[in-house]
N, C-alpha and C positions, 0 to 999 in steps of 0.2 A: 370563793372568788371563781370566775369562771375560767374556764381551760383557755379559753382567746385572751382574757387579760392575764391566765398567769404567763402565756407565749409572749407577748406585747411585752410584758414588765421585764423577765427575765431575759430576752435580746437586746431591750435599752441597756439595761446594767451590764450587758457585756461588750454590746458592741456602740454604745452610744450614738446611732444611727442618724444620718441626715436625713433619711425617710424610712419610714416603718408602717407597712400596711399588713393586718391581719384580718383575713376574713372568712367565718363560719360558712363552708360551700355545703356541710351537711345535707340541707333539703335537699339538693339537687341529686344527691344519691340515696334517698328514698327508695328501700325497696331492692337497693345491691347491697351485696356483702359489706359487711363493715359498719353498717347504718346503725345509730342507735336513738331509740326515740325521744326525741330532746335536742337533739343535736350535740354539736362539739366533738365529730368523730372524721371530720374532713376539713383540712383548712387548706389555704390559700396564703402565704406568705411573700411579699416584695418587701426586699429590704439594701438600703444601699448604707455602706460605712466604708470608713477609709482603711480598715483595719482587712476588709476584701480583695483591695485591691494588689497584689501582689500573690495572691493565693489562684489556685487553679481551683476547677469546679467540685473537684473532689473534695478538695481540702475546706472549701467554702463549705459545703453543706456538710463535712464533720464538725467543722466549729459551731454550727447551729446547733446542731444533737447534742454534740456535748451540752452547749450553755443553756439548751433545753433540760436536758438531765435523763437518765432512763428512766426512771417512774413517770414523767410526765408525756415523755415518746409513749411509752408501753401503752398509755391510755388513749393513742390517737392512732386511727386505723389510718389514718390519707394525710402527710403535709407535700404539698407542694411548693416548692422552692423556688424566687426567682431574685437572686443574689447579684451584689453587682458592686465594686469599690466607686 
């Protein structure tokens, strides 16, 4: 299973979002630090879920990192998050 699919599956399971977009943006980072041949190193995630409504920005990001888990987070060089309740 691809990292993009793992991210999507774990976020759907944890938050039941009403909106979720996971974009592999790795190719635009070719030649930069952290780029991995074949992609799946840089991701942009936009997620909208009721659970985030009363959380501040830091708490939202921590919740997402916890949902993804340390093993998956360690495989990703960059994770840009756009999170809202």
